[in-house]
N, C-alpha and C positions, 0 to 999 in steps of 0.2 A: 504494500500500500504506500503510495507516494506521500511526501510531506504535505503537498497541496491538498491531496485527498483527505488526509487526517484533519487538516485545518478546517476543511469544509464540513466534515462530519461534526466537529466541535461547534462550529458556527450554527449548524442546523439544530444541534441539541440544545444550545443556549436559547435560540429563538423559539423553540417549541415550548419553553417554560412560560414565556410571557407573550404568546402570539395572539394578535388580534385578527378578526376576520378581514380578509383582503379588501372587501368593499369599502371599508372605512377610509381607505386611502384615496378612493376615487369618487365616492358619492356621499352627499349629505342627505339624500332623499331616501325615504323608505319605499318599498314596493316599486322600485324604479322600473321594473319589467312589466308593470301592469298599467296600461294607458288610462284605465278608468280612474286610477288614483293619482295620476300625474297630470296637472293642468298644462304642462309644457312637454308634450310627448317626445320631442326631439331637440337635441342640442344643435342649434344652427351653426354655431362657431365650429363645432366638431365636423359637421357636414362640409363646411367650406374647406377646412384643413384637409380632410380626406380627399376631396375633389382635386385640390391642388397637388396632392401626392400621387394622383393617378389611380386611386382606388375606385373600383366599380361599386359605387354606393348602392345602386339598385340590387345587385347580387348580395352585398353584405347585409342590407336591410332585410332581405327575405330570409337570410340564414339565422341571424341573431339580432332581431329588432331591438331588444332591450338595451343593447350597448349604446344605441343612439339617444337614449333617454338619460344617460349618466351625465352628471354635472361636471365631473372631472375624469379625464382619461389621459393616456400617456402615449398618444400616437407618434408624436415627434421623438420621444425618448426611445420608443420601440424601433422606429425607423433608423435612428442614429446608431442604436445598438447593433441591429442586423447588418447595416451597411459597414459598420466597423469590423464585422466578422467576414465580410467579403460578398454579401448579398447585393445585387444590383437594385436600383430604385424600382425597376419593373418587377423584380422578384418580391420585394417588400410589398408593393401594391397588390400583387397577386395573393400573397399570404394573408394580408388584412382583408381583402375582398372575400376570400373563401372562409376565413376564420376571424371575424372582426373582434372577438373577445380577446384576441392577442393584445389589443391596445389597452387592456386593463391591467397589464402586468407591470410591476415596478422594476426599476433598474437592478436593485439588489436581488430580487427574485430571479430575473433573467440571468444575472451573473452566476448565481448559485446553481441554477439548473444547467446552464451551459457548461460549467465546470464538471458537473456530474457526467454529462454526455461526453465531454472532452476527454475524460479519463478512459473512455471506451474507444473513441475514434481518434485517428491519427492527425486529422486536420479539421480546421473550422469549416472548410468548404464541403467536407463530407456531410456535416450536420446541416449546412445550408441546403444541400441537395435534397435531404430528407424533408426538411421543412417546406421546401418548394413543392415536393410531391404530396406531403401529408402534414399541413400546418397543425392540425389538431393533435398530432402525436407529441408535439412539444408544448403547445399552449393549452391543451384541454384541461390538464390538471394544474392546480396551483400549489400542490402539496409536494414540495421537494423532499421532505422526509420520507414520504411514501415511495418515491422513486428510488431513494437510497436503500430503503428496506427491501424493495423488489430485487434490486441488483444483488444485494447481500444474500437474499433468500435463494435466488437462482444460482448464484455462485456456490452456495452450500450443497446444491444437488450434484456438483461436479462439473458445471458448465464453466469453461475457461473464458478468458477475456475475448478470444476470437469468437467463441460461441455466443457470448453476450452481444458482441458486435453484430453478428449475423441476425440475431433475434431483434435487436433494436433497429437495425436497418430495414428488415423485412416487415416486422409486425410491432412497430413502436407503441401501438395502443396497449399492448400487454403490460407496459410499464406505467400506464395510466390507471390500470386496474388497481383496486385496493389489494393490499398484501393478502388479505383474507380470501379474496376471490381467486387469486393465483394459487394460494395454498389449497383451496378446495379442489381445483383441477388436479393438482399433483396428488392429493390424497385419493382422489377417484382413480387415477391411473395406478397408483400403488395398490389399491384395493383390487383392481382388475387383475393385476399381476398375481396377487396372492390367491384369488379365486381360481385362476388357471394353473395353479401349482408352481408359480415362479418363485425363485429363491432370492431374487435381487430386485425388490420393488422400486428402490430409488434408481437403480440402473435402468429399469424398464421405463420409468417416467422420463428420465433423461434422454433415452434413445428415441422415444416418441416425440419429445419436444424438438430434438435436433432434426428429426426427419419431417416433422410437420410444424414449421415455425409459427403457424397460425392457430395452433391448438389452444393456446392460452386466451385467445379472444373469442373462442366458441363457448357455448354453455355446457355445463356439466350434464345437463339433461340430454342434450343432443348426443354427446359422446357416449353416455351410458346407453341410450337407445340404440345407437349404431353397434356398439359392442354386443348388446343382447341380441340384436337382429342377426348379426354375422354368426354368433354362437349357435343360434337356433336353426339357421338356414344353410350353413356351409357344411354341416356334418363332418367337422374336423375334430381331431382329438384336441384336448386342452393344450397340449404341448405344441401342436402344429398351429393352433390359433394364436398362441402366445408368440411364436416365431413370426407369424404373418403380421401381427399388430406392431411388433417392435422393429419390423423390417419395412419393406416397401408398402405394406398395407396401412402404415400409420397415416398416410395422406387421405385415405378414404374416410377417416373419422371426421373429416372436415365437412362432408356432405350433409345436407338435411336428410333425415331418416326417410322421409317420403320419397325423395329423389333417389336415394340409395335403393329402396325397395323397388321402385319403378324400373330402374336400370337393371337391377338383378333379374327381375321378371322378364324384361325385354331380351336380355342376353340369353337367358335360359331358353326362352321360346324360340329365338332365332337359331340357336345352335342345335336344338333338338330337331327342328325342321330340316336342318342341313345334314341330319343323320348322325349327329354327335350324341354321346351318352351323358347322363348326369355326372359321371366321373370326369368326362371331358370338360364339362362346364366348371367343375370344381378346380381341375388342374389349370385351366386358363386363368381363373381368378387368382389362384395362388401364385402362378408364374408372372402375372401381369395385372395386379389389383387396379391399376389406373383405368382398366377397361370399364370399370364401374363409374368413371367420371363422364363417359360418353353418353349423351342423351339417346333415347330410344330411336328417334327418327334418324339421327346422324349415324348411329351404329348400323341400322338396317341398310342405309345407303352405302356405307363403306363396305360392308360385307357383300352386298349385291355387286358392287363395282369389282371387287376382287374375284368373285366367282365368275363373273362375266368375262374377266380378263384371262381366265384359264387357271386360276389359283384354286387348289382344292381346300376343303375344310380341314383336312389333316395338316396341310402346310400352314394354315392360319393358326391352328392350335400350337404348332411347333414354334412359330415366329409371331406371337401375338402383338409385338411392338409395331408391326406393320400398320396397326390401327392408329398409331400416333399421328400419322400424316393426314392432311386434309384430303377429302375426296378429289378435289381438283388436282392436287399434287400427284396422287396415286394414278388418277386417270391419265394425266399427261405422261407419266413414266411408262405406264402400260402401253400407251400408244407408241412411244419412242422405241420401246423394246420389241414391240410387235414389228415395227418397221425394219429392225435388223435381224428378225427371225429368232429372237431369244426364246429358248425352251425352258419353261419353269419346271417341268417335270424332271428334266435331267440336271439342270443347274441350280435348282432351288430358288427361293424368293428373297434370299439375303440381300440381293442388290437393291431391293425396294426400301431397305432399312438404312441405306447409306445417306450421308449428308449430300447436299446438292453437288458440292465440289467433287466428292469422291464418286458420286454416281456418274457425273459427266466423264471423269477420268476412266472409270470402268467401261463405260459405253464406248469411249474412243479406243481403248485397247481391244475391245471385241471387234470393232470395225476394222482395226488394223490387221488383226488376225484373219478376218474374213477376206480382206483384199489382197492378201499375200498369195 
């Protein structure tokens, strides 16, 4: 832990002893978010300032109208702070347009929060890029102590600095969750591990978080429902289901349960019509769980396209990642390969899984051989 980080922890601890509600620094009016109790619903001076800064006031007003009824805000201080970290004026305007509550944050708050993030990221510009993509990830919560507690908690699970970096970059909202909310998700994952006979609950929770960076911003109800559905429908042993969930299957816990059920039913129905067995269905899902991400209509179109192009059901089962590509991409490749007389039955369908650059190189080599 760096000395700067220790100092920040001490500052936050002291401030927590005599902390006042944030609104006291910005507004002297009560119920400022309720136009019925405020005779001056909008601060005209604030509107003028934001307009001069290039903020899309119409967008901002739709998103968080209460901000415009505050008597005191810190738009100039926030802009100066962000520009000092490398944000352009255009980026600042975009951030405030999409998350106007940002202008209610004090300089001290921003400095403390930035330092917490800066202990994870290597440069200020990395943080600016995340704020530009997702302003609420930084400004949604005013509780810096909670952010620190979440970082400490996730580190205690065995997540290293680089893991926290990935998580904060991909799903920053997880750090705006209350510590209790994140703890509930981890507790659920550890319970699932124990139910399935696992011996390392914390390692199981860590593995799922690292494979599914969005799991902490999903509800425990959704994750529990998905686990129960997979357990009842997949007909796998507890050990096999445990391996699936902490492996590539972790990502399907993200889906809504209804969507998961619908896609499972669609996949099963389509494969059975193609002459596959229930065991084939199970093997495909275990080998390539992301197939359950594909909507029913899209899946049907992709499978029909492959079958029409001379691919067999058995080949699809052996190389299910061919379903990763769009129907348009696969159709174009099938047409090109047909033009050079490519035989899928003797050469397989691995060529369809190549990147575009490697596909073109492979096709050129085949043409060269043919022309000799």
